[in-house]
N, CA, C and O atoms as CSV, one atom per row, in Angstrom:
chain,resi,resn,atom,element,x,y,z
A,1,MET,N,N,2.504,-19.853,6.889
A,1,MET,CA,C,1.563,-19.326,5.537
A,1,MET,C,C,0.696,-20.633,6.475
A,1,MET,O,O,1.100,-21.684,6.974
A,2,GLU,N,N,-1.144,-19.738,6.398
A,2,GLU,CA,C,-2.035,-20.297,7.281
A,2,GLU,C,C,-2.963,-21.484,6.077
A,2,GLU,O,O,-3.685,-22.413,6.439
A,3,PHE,N,N,-2.616,-21.029,4.435
A,3,PHE,CA,C,-3.048,-21.494,3.440
A,3,PHE,C,C,-1.696,-22.012,2.639
A,3,PHE,O,O,-0.843,-21.139,2.484
A,4,PRO,N,N,-1.433,-23.161,2.177
A,4,PRO,CA,C,-0.525,-23.335,1.385
A,4,PRO,C,C,-0.476,-23.314,0.240
A,4,PRO,O,O,0.502,-23.501,-0.485
A,5,GLU,N,N,-2.002,-22.980,-0.144
A,5,GLU,CA,C,-2.744,-22.837,-1.930
A,5,GLU,C,C,-2.289,-21.690,-1.896
A,5,GLU,O,O,-1.365,-21.501,-2.687
A,6,ILE,N,N,-2.674,-20.595,-1.098
A,6,ILE,CA,C,-1.483,-19.063,-1.248
A,6,ILE,C,C,-0.055,-19.273,-1.484
A,6,ILE,O,O,0.266,-19.024,-2.646
A,7,LYS,N,N,1.020,-19.709,-0.623
A,7,LYS,CA,C,2.181,-19.566,-0.686
A,7,LYS,C,C,2.464,-20.117,-2.551
A,7,LYS,O,O,3.008,-19.650,-3.552
A,8,ALA,N,N,1.769,-21.259,-2.194
A,8,ALA,CA,C,1.881,-21.963,-3.701
A,8,ALA,C,C,1.910,-21.206,-5.118
A,8,ALA,O,O,2.761,-21.104,-6.001
A,9,THR,N,N,0.679,-20.747,-4.956
A,9,THR,CA,C,0.377,-19.680,-5.928
A,9,THR,C,C,1.376,-18.347,-6.179
A,9,THR,O,O,1.671,-17.904,-7.289
A,10,ALA,N,N,1.830,-17.811,-4.871
A,10,ALA,CA,C,2.586,-16.985,-4.613
A,10,ALA,C,C,4.350,-17.132,-5.056
A,10,ALA,O,O,5.159,-16.335,-5.531
A,11,ASP,N,N,4.418,-18.383,-4.680
A,11,ASP,CA,C,5.740,-18.510,-5.503
A,11,ASP,C,C,5.997,-19.171,-6.717
A,11,ASP,O,O,7.087,-19.586,-7.112
A,12,GLU,N,N,4.871,-19.237,-7.295
A,12,GLU,CA,C,4.861,-19.609,-9.130
A,12,GLU,C,C,4.774,-18.033,-9.559
A,12,GLU,O,O,5.349,-17.737,-10.607
A,13,ILE,N,N,3.972,-16.795,-8.695
A,13,ILE,CA,C,4.295,-15.453,-9.086
A,13,ILE,C,C,5.411,-14.865,-9.284
A,13,ILE,O,O,5.797,-14.073,-10.144
A,14,ALA,N,N,5.988,-15.443,-8.200
A,14,ALA,CA,C,7.594,-15.120,-7.894
A,14,ALA,C,C,8.307,-15.168,-9.176
A,14,ALA,O,O,8.954,-14.299,-9.760
A,15,ARG,N,N,7.983,-16.638,-9.541
A,15,ARG,CA,C,9.226,-17.258,-10.544
A,15,ARG,C,C,8.937,-16.340,-11.303
A,15,ARG,O,O,9.521,-15.257,-11.342
A,16,LEU,N,N,7.432,-16.886,-12.403
A,16,LEU,CA,C,7.552,-16.107,-13.534
A,16,LEU,C,C,7.254,-15.085,-13.701
A,16,LEU,O,O,7.154,-14.830,-14.901
A,17,GLY,N,N,6.924,-13.868,-12.720
A,17,GLY,CA,C,7.187,-12.612,-12.879
A,17,GLY,C,C,8.212,-11.966,-12.143
A,17,GLY,O,O,8.436,-10.890,-12.698
A,18,LYS,N,N,8.891,-12.111,-11.214
A,18,LYS,CA,C,10.304,-12.097,-10.656
A,18,LYS,C,C,9.936,-10.620,-10.007
A,18,LYS,O,O,10.581,-9.689,-10.488
A,19,PRO,N,N,9.271,-10.391,-9.289
A,19,PRO,CA,C,9.205,-9.298,-8.709
A,19,PRO,C,C,9.736,-8.908,-7.212
A,19,PRO,O,O,9.770,-9.835,-6.403
A,20,LEU,N,N,10.067,-7.877,-6.868
A,20,LEU,CA,C,10.644,-7.444,-5.315
A,20,LEU,C,C,10.414,-8.185,-4.315
A,20,LEU,O,O,11.098,-8.763,-3.471
A,21,ALA,N,N,8.824,-8.019,-4.660
A,21,ALA,CA,C,7.920,-8.384,-3.092
A,21,ALA,C,C,6.311,-8.555,-3.139
A,21,ALA,O,O,5.457,-7.686,-3.316
A,22,VAL,N,N,6.164,-9.943,-2.925
A,22,VAL,CA,C,4.600,-10.518,-2.955
A,22,VAL,C,C,4.487,-10.047,-1.547
A,22,VAL,O,O,5.244,-10.412,-0.648
A,23,TYR,N,N,2.778,-8.611,-1.311
A,23,TYR,CA,C,2.282,-9.300,0.141
A,23,TYR,C,C,1.458,-10.112,-0.436
A,23,TYR,O,O,1.403,-10.323,-1.648
A,24,LEU,N,N,0.480,-10.819,0.784
A,24,LEU,CA,C,-0.422,-11.237,1.003
A,24,LEU,C,C,-1.481,-9.685,1.501
A,24,LEU,O,O,-1.057,-8.669,2.053
A,25,ILE,N,N,-2.444,-9.890,1.214
A,25,ILE,CA,C,-3.467,-7.988,0.944
A,25,ILE,C,C,-4.818,-8.704,2.125
A,25,ILE,O,O,-5.355,-8.292,3.154
A,26,SER,N,N,-4.914,-9.718,1.436
A,26,SER,CA,C,-6.391,-9.914,2.382
A,26,SER,C,C,-6.647,-12.182,1.651
A,26,SER,O,O,-6.086,-12.893,0.817
A,27,HIS,N,N,-7.255,-12.270,2.187
A,27,HIS,CA,C,-7.928,-13.889,2.348
A,27,HIS,C,C,-9.705,-13.796,2.712
A,27,HIS,O,O,-10.361,-13.232,3.588
A,28,LYS,N,N,-9.974,-14.503,1.756
A,28,LYS,CA,C,-11.590,-14.884,2.838
A,28,LYS,C,C,-11.902,-16.041,2.935
A,28,LYS,O,O,-11.746,-16.800,1.979
A,29,THR,N,N,-12.481,-16.511,4.254
A,29,THR,CA,C,-12.642,-18.304,4.164
A,29,THR,C,C,-14.024,-18.222,4.046
A,29,THR,O,O,-14.703,-17.195,4.068
A,30,ASN,N,N,-14.427,-19.461,3.912
A,30,ASN,CA,C,-15.541,-19.960,4.259
A,30,ASN,C,C,-16.276,-19.672,5.939
A,30,ASN,O,O,-15.653,-20.307,6.789
A,31,HIS,N,N,-17.070,-19.115,6.328
A,31,HIS,CA,C,-17.337,-19.104,7.654
A,31,HIS,C,C,-17.524,-20.351,8.493
A,31,HIS,O,O,-16.785,-20.595,9.446
A,32,GLN,N,N,-18.426,-21.060,8.159
A,32,GLN,CA,C,-18.591,-22.555,8.379
A,32,GLN,C,C,-17.321,-23.314,8.444
A,32,GLN,O,O,-16.856,-23.813,9.469
A,33,THR,N,N,-16.836,-23.355,7.338
A,33,THR,CA,C,-15.992,-24.583,7.429
A,33,THR,C,C,-14.369,-23.985,6.916
A,33,THR,O,O,-13.600,-24.850,6.497
A,34,GLY,N,N,-14.022,-22.968,6.941
A,34,GLY,CA,C,-12.786,-22.113,7.780
A,34,GLY,C,C,-12.052,-22.168,6.044
A,34,GLY,O,O,-11.088,-21.526,5.626
A,35,LYS,N,N,-12.797,-23.031,5.411
A,35,LYS,CA,C,-11.601,-23.359,3.915
A,35,LYS,C,C,-11.655,-21.581,3.119
A,35,LYS,O,O,-12.222,-20.497,3.259
A,36,LEU,N,N,-10.779,-22.175,2.381
A,36,LEU,CA,C,-10.064,-20.594,1.437
A,36,LEU,C,C,-10.792,-20.200,0.612
A,36,LEU,O,O,-10.628,-20.931,-0.365
A,37,ARG,N,N,-11.627,-19.358,0.375
A,37,ARG,CA,C,-12.655,-18.895,-0.956
A,37,ARG,C,C,-11.907,-18.302,-1.757
A,37,ARG,O,O,-11.903,-18.671,-2.932
A,38,SER,N,N,-10.817,-16.886,-1.195
A,38,SER,CA,C,-10.390,-16.630,-1.969
A,38,SER,C,C,-9.235,-15.488,-1.474
A,38,SER,O,O,-9.109,-15.370,-0.255
A,39,PHE,N,N,-8.531,-14.785,-2.198
A,39,PHE,CA,C,-7.964,-13.925,-1.801
A,39,PHE,C,C,-7.122,-12.713,-2.438
A,39,PHE,O,O,-7.906,-12.552,-3.373
A,40,LYS,N,N,-6.145,-11.740,-2.663
A,40,LYS,CA,C,-5.637,-11.314,-2.944
A,40,LYS,C,C,-3.629,-10.670,-2.463
A,40,LYS,O,O,-3.190,-10.613,-1.314
A,41,LEU,N,N,-3.124,-10.432,-3.294
A,41,LEU,CA,C,-1.844,-10.214,-3.240
A,41,LEU,C,C,-1.241,-8.787,-3.865
A,41,LEU,O,O,-1.958,-8.057,-4.551
A,42,ALA,N,N,0.014,-8.496,-3.589
A,42,ALA,CA,C,0.051,-6.913,-4.200
A,42,ALA,C,C,1.460,-7.425,-4.417
A,42,ALA,O,O,2.016,-7.906,-3.430
A,43,LEU,N,N,2.244,-7.386,-5.785
A,43,LEU,CA,C,3.555,-7.351,-5.888
A,43,LEU,C,C,4.317,-6.015,-6.420
A,43,LEU,O,O,3.846,-5.193,-7.207
A,44,ILE,N,N,5.581,-5.986,-5.822
A,44,ILE,CA,C,6.601,-5.193,-6.024
A,44,ILE,C,C,7.160,-5.380,-6.919
A,44,ILE,O,O,7.775,-6.433,-6.752
A,45,VAL,N,N,7.476,-4.703,-8.484
A,45,VAL,CA,C,8.258,-5.052,-9.474
A,45,VAL,C,C,8.754,-3.930,-9.621
A,45,VAL,O,O,8.345,-2.809,-9.318
A,46,SER,N,N,9.857,-4.363,-10.206
A,46,SER,CA,C,11.127,-3.309,-10.965
A,46,SER,C,C,10.393,-2.176,-11.605
A,46,SER,O,O,9.353,-2.333,-12.244
A,47,ASP,N,N,10.959,-1.067,-11.413
A,47,ASP,CA,C,10.688,-0.133,-12.736
A,47,ASP,C,C,11.459,-0.252,-14.013
A,47,ASP,O,O,11.081,0.329,-15.030
A,48,ASP,N,N,12.378,-0.889,-13.982
A,48,ASP,CA,C,12.456,-1.625,-15.235
A,48,ASP,C,C,11.338,-2.835,-16.471
A,48,ASP,O,O,11.386,-3.300,-17.609
A,49,THR,N,N,10.287,-2.840,-15.024
A,49,THR,CA,C,9.481,-3.593,-15.835
A,49,THR,C,C,8.615,-2.736,-17.209
A,49,THR,O,O,8.102,-1.617,-17.188
A,50,ALA,N,N,8.672,-3.456,-18.029
A,50,ALA,CA,C,8.358,-2.637,-19.233
A,50,ALA,C,C,6.474,-1.840,-19.561
A,50,ALA,O,O,6.178,-0.697,-19.910
A,51,ASN,N,N,5.627,-2.978,-19.272
A,51,ASN,CA,C,4.484,-2.818,-19.416
A,51,ASN,C,C,3.771,-3.811,-18.024
A,51,ASN,O,O,3.449,-4.998,-18.081
A,52,ILE,N,N,3.692,-3.090,-17.100
A,52,ILE,CA,C,2.408,-3.425,-15.634
A,52,ILE,C,C,1.416,-3.974,-16.552
A,52,ILE,O,O,1.506,-5.195,-16.425
A,53,SER,N,N,0.738,-3.766,-17.199
A,53,SER,CA,C,-0.643,-4.159,-17.541
A,53,SER,C,C,-0.556,-5.544,-18.258
A,53,SER,O,O,-1.376,-6.455,-18.371
A,54,GLU,N,N,0.758,-5.379,-18.714
A,54,GLU,CA,C,1.336,-6.863,-19.904
A,54,GLU,C,C,1.354,-7.777,-19.214
A,54,GLU,O,O,0.783,-8.851,-19.407
A,55,LEU,N,N,2.221,-7.372,-18.037
A,55,LEU,CA,C,2.888,-8.606,-17.165
A,55,LEU,C,C,1.696,-8.762,-15.867
A,55,LEU,O,O,2.105,-9.658,-15.128
A,56,GLU,N,N,0.374,-8.198,-15.347
A,56,GLU,CA,C,-0.132,-8.785,-14.688
A,56,GLU,C,C,-1.108,-9.425,-15.875
A,56,GLU,O,O,-1.246,-10.596,-15.521
A,57,CYS,N,N,-1.578,-9.302,-16.655
A,57,CYS,CA,C,-2.690,-10.348,-17.454
A,57,CYS,C,C,-1.706,-11.679,-17.899
A,57,CYS,O,O,-2.245,-12.747,-18.189
A,58,PHE,N,N,-0.038,-11.507,-17.933
A,58,PHE,CA,C,0.431,-12.391,-18.524
A,58,PHE,C,C,0.287,-13.687,-16.872
A,58,PHE,O,O,0.013,-14.881,-16.997
A,59,LEU,N,N,0.569,-12.959,-15.459
A,59,LEU,CA,C,0.660,-13.711,-14.904
A,59,LEU,C,C,-1.262,-14.299,-14.300
A,59,LEU,O,O,-1.481,-15.074,-13.369
A,60,TYR,N,N,-2.053,-13.798,-14.958
A,60,TYR,CA,C,-3.084,-14.366,-14.482
A,60,TYR,C,C,-3.473,-15.342,-15.094
A,60,TYR,O,O,-4.278,-16.161,-14.650
A,61,THR,N,N,-2.725,-15.385,-16.651
A,61,THR,CA,C,-3.317,-16.415,-17.897
A,61,THR,C,C,-2.121,-17.591,-17.340
A,61,THR,O,O,-2.411,-18.788,-17.361
A,62,ALA,N,N,-0.792,-17.125,-16.858
A,62,ALA,CA,C,0.004,-18.232,-16.586
A,62,ALA,C,C,0.305,-18.792,-15.587
A,62,ALA,O,O,1.171,-19.662,-15.488
A,63,VAL,N,N,-0.503,-18.277,-14.568
A,63,VAL,CA,C,-1.096,-19.333,-12.794
A,63,VAL,C,C,-2.323,-19.112,-12.619
A,63,VAL,O,O,-3.205,-18.253,-12.625
A,64,ASP,N,N,-1.909,-20.962,-12.348
A,64,ASP,CA,C,-3.988,-21.432,-12.467
A,64,ASP,C,C,-3.781,-21.868,-11.092
A,64,ASP,O,O,-2.780,-22.501,-10.756
A,65,CYS,N,N,-4.886,-21.477,-10.152
A,65,CYS,CA,C,-5.428,-21.791,-8.733
A,65,CYS,C,C,-6.694,-22.231,-9.053
A,65,CYS,O,O,-7.380,-22.148,-10.072
A,66,GLU,N,N,-6.872,-22.764,-7.857
A,66,GLU,CA,C,-8.160,-23.498,-7.645
A,66,GLU,C,C,-9.344,-22.455,-7.309
A,66,GLU,O,O,-10.538,-22.513,-7.602
A,67,TYR,N,N,-8.591,-21.452,-6.574
A,67,TYR,CA,C,-9.133,-20.486,-5.863
A,67,TYR,C,C,-9.308,-18.730,-6.680
A,67,TYR,O,O,-8.240,-18.255,-7.067
A,68,PRO,N,N,-10.216,-18.117,-6.841
A,68,PRO,CA,C,-10.032,-17.078,-7.113
A,68,PRO,C,C,-8.623,-15.656,-6.379
A,68,PRO,O,O,-8.251,-15.665,-5.206
A,69,TYR,N,N,-8.349,-15.093,-6.959
A,69,TYR,CA,C,-7.311,-14.476,-6.473
A,69,TYR,C,C,-6.759,-13.240,-7.076
A,69,TYR,O,O,-6.181,-13.447,-8.143
A,70,ASP,N,N,-6.789,-11.802,-6.608
A,70,ASP,CA,C,-6.230,-10.723,-7.286
A,70,ASP,C,C,-5.266,-10.238,-7.213
A,70,ASP,O,O,-4.681,-10.273,-6.130
A,71,LEU,N,N,-4.661,-9.550,-8.373
A,71,LEU,CA,C,-3.108,-9.211,-7.877
A,71,LEU,C,C,-3.429,-7.705,-7.632
A,71,LEU,O,O,-4.635,-7.476,-7.722
A,72,VAL,N,N,-2.782,-6.799,-7.393
A,72,VAL,CA,C,-1.817,-5.582,-7.464
A,72,VAL,C,C,-0.621,-5.092,-7.656
A,72,VAL,O,O,0.286,-5.644,-7.033
A,73,LEU,N,N,-0.342,-4.166,-8.376
A,73,LEU,CA,C,1.088,-4.204,-8.731
A,73,LEU,C,C,1.579,-2.972,-8.397
A,73,LEU,O,O,0.877,-1.963,-8.327
A,74,TYR,N,N,2.628,-3.009,-8.211
A,74,TYR,CA,C,3.084,-1.852,-7.699
A,74,TYR,C,C,4.493,-1.235,-8.663
A,74,TYR,O,O,5.321,-1.959,-8.112
A,75,LYS,N,N,4.892,-0.851,-9.151
A,75,LYS,CA,C,6.548,-0.392,-9.763
A,75,LYS,C,C,7.259,0.362,-8.418
A,75,LYS,O,O,7.002,1.329,-7.700
A,76,GLU,N,N,8.362,-0.729,-8.524
A,76,GLU,CA,C,8.992,0.059,-7.162
A,76,GLU,C,C,8.997,1.394,-6.728
A,76,GLU,O,O,8.937,1.524,-5.505
A,77,SER,N,N,9.064,2.625,-7.532
A,77,SER,CA,C,9.568,4.037,-6.979
A,77,SER,C,C,7.906,4.439,-6.733
A,77,SER,O,O,7.718,5.457,-6.067
A,78,GLU,N,N,6.793,3.759,-7.191
A,78,GLU,CA,C,5.660,4.074,-6.839
A,78,GLU,C,C,5.128,3.638,-5.601
A,78,GLU,O,O,4.298,4.205,-4.891
A,79,TRP,N,N,6.031,1.961,-5.340
A,79,TRP,CA,C,5.390,1.329,-3.856
A,79,TRP,C,C,5.982,2.202,-2.918
A,79,TRP,O,O,5.193,2.587,-2.056
A,80,GLU,N,N,7.887,2.907,-2.768
A,80,GLU,CA,C,8.219,3.670,-2.518
A,80,GLU,C,C,7.392,5.258,-1.600
A,80,GLU,O,O,7.288,5.723,-0.465
A,81,SER,N,N,7.009,5.543,-2.924
A,81,SER,CA,C,6.619,6.680,-2.512
A,81,SER,C,C,4.980,6.899,-1.858
A,81,SER,O,O,4.648,7.787,-1.073
A,82,LEU,N,N,4.023,5.731,-2.478
A,82,LEU,CA,C,2.682,5.453,-1.695
A,82,LEU,C,C,3.034,4.896,-0.711
A,82,LEU,O,O,2.962,5.758,0.164
A,83,SER,N,N,3.265,4.284,-0.418
A,83,SER,CA,C,3.822,3.455,0.683
A,83,SER,C,C,4.213,3.965,2.141
A,83,SER,O,O,4.351,3.264,3.143
A,84,GLN,N,N,4.376,5.498,2.019
A,84,GLN,CA,C,4.746,6.430,2.979
A,84,GLN,C,C,3.611,7.172,2.985
A,84,GLN,O,O,3.476,7.571,4.142
A,85,ASP,N,N,2.728,7.566,2.310
A,85,ASP,CA,C,1.507,7.943,2.653
A,85,ASP,C,C,0.484,7.334,3.041
A,85,ASP,O,O,0.055,6.439,2.313
A,86,GLU,N,N,-0.362,7.711,4.591
A,86,GLU,CA,C,-1.101,6.999,4.998
A,86,GLU,C,C,-2.515,7.225,4.534
A,86,GLU,O,O,-3.402,6.498,4.979
A,87,ARG,N,N,-2.760,8.071,3.771
A,87,ARG,CA,C,-3.990,8.297,2.562
A,87,ARG,C,C,-4.060,7.212,1.196
A,87,ARG,O,O,-4.699,7.412,0.163
A,88,THR,N,N,-3.151,5.937,1.544
A,88,THR,CA,C,-3.175,5.008,0.495
A,88,THR,C,C,-3.189,4.013,0.735
A,88,THR,O,O,-2.664,3.499,1.722
A,89,PHE,N,N,-4.148,3.181,-0.602
A,89,PHE,CA,C,-4.207,1.452,-0.052
A,89,PHE,C,C,-2.092,1.276,0.012
A,89,PHE,O,O,-1.670,0.588,0.942
A,90,ALA,N,N,-1.365,1.704,-0.652
A,90,ALA,CA,C,-0.171,0.925,-0.995
A,90,ALA,C,C,0.354,1.105,0.527
A,90,ALA,O,O,1.172,0.214,0.752
A,91,TRP,N,N,0.099,2.270,2.077
A,91,TRP,CA,C,0.407,2.663,3.134
A,91,TRP,C,C,-0.281,1.341,3.590
A,91,TRP,O,O,0.524,0.483,3.955
A,92,SER,N,N,-1.723,0.957,3.654
A,92,SER,CA,C,-2.365,0.256,4.367
A,92,SER,C,C,-1.521,-1.653,3.996
A,92,SER,O,O,-0.984,-2.351,4.857
A,93,ILE,N,N,-1.648,-1.924,2.871
A,93,ILE,CA,C,-0.384,-2.848,2.396
A,93,ILE,C,C,0.739,-2.928,3.876
A,93,ILE,O,O,0.803,-3.532,4.946
A,94,ALA,N,N,1.431,-1.998,3.176
A,94,ALA,CA,C,2.431,-1.921,3.844
A,94,ALA,C,C,2.531,-2.345,5.687
A,94,ALA,O,O,3.417,-2.706,6.462
A,95,GLN,N,N,1.248,-2.082,5.749
A,95,GLN,CA,C,1.170,-1.691,7.434
A,95,GLN,C,C,0.086,-3.326,7.989
A,95,GLN,O,O,0.073,-3.789,9.130
A,96,THR,N,N,-0.490,-3.731,7.096
A,96,THR,CA,C,-1.352,-4.455,7.333
A,96,THR,C,C,-1.234,-5.978,6.784
A,96,THR,O,O,-1.560,-7.027,7.339
A,97,GLY,N,N,-0.681,-5.758,5.561
A,97,GLY,CA,C,0.149,-6.378,4.412
A,97,GLY,C,C,1.005,-7.873,5.105
A,97,GLY,O,O,1.583,-7.630,6.164
A,98,VAL,N,N,1.090,-8.968,4.728
A,98,VAL,CA,C,2.114,-9.918,5.242
A,98,VAL,C,C,2.657,-10.268,4.184
A,98,VAL,O,O,2.152,-10.977,3.314
A,99,LYS,N,N,3.962,-9.686,4.192
A,99,LYS,CA,C,5.384,-10.321,3.126
A,99,LYS,C,C,5.559,-12.263,2.889
A,99,LYS,O,O,6.029,-13.167,3.580
A,100,ILE,N,N,4.856,-12.177,1.465
A,100,ILE,CA,C,5.485,-13.673,1.590
A,100,ILE,C,C,6.880,-13.952,0.740
A,100,ILE,O,O,7.360,-15.083,0.668
A,101,TYR,N,N,7.332,-13.074,0.257
A,101,TYR,CA,C,8.544,-12.928,-0.852
A,101,TYR,C,C,8.920,-11.452,-0.811
A,101,TYR,O,O,8.239,-10.427,-0.831
A,102,GLY,N,N,10.724,-11.773,-0.722
A,102,GLY,CA,C,11.169,-10.696,-0.922
A,102,GLY,C,C,11.783,-10.060,-0.116
A,102,GLY,O,O,12.212,-8.943,-0.408
């Protein structure tokens, strides 16, 4: 992984949120310095997750990172279906994202 800050944040999210997988969707850097500016992660969580919105809110408040980040969460059954459909964002993540956990 190019940026240890992303890996550290993903590890903390994995520890607290217990996702089945975490993908790095994208990251932005300063074009002049190459310094990380922000990043986006996708989490695949168990279908048993009671409230995906509450989990997302919890993770945003519990995981501190010096860089802005976004989370996209999918339940496992949603991911299995959507990641096979070329018209979806999930498919794009499955094709181009970098799996960093799970």
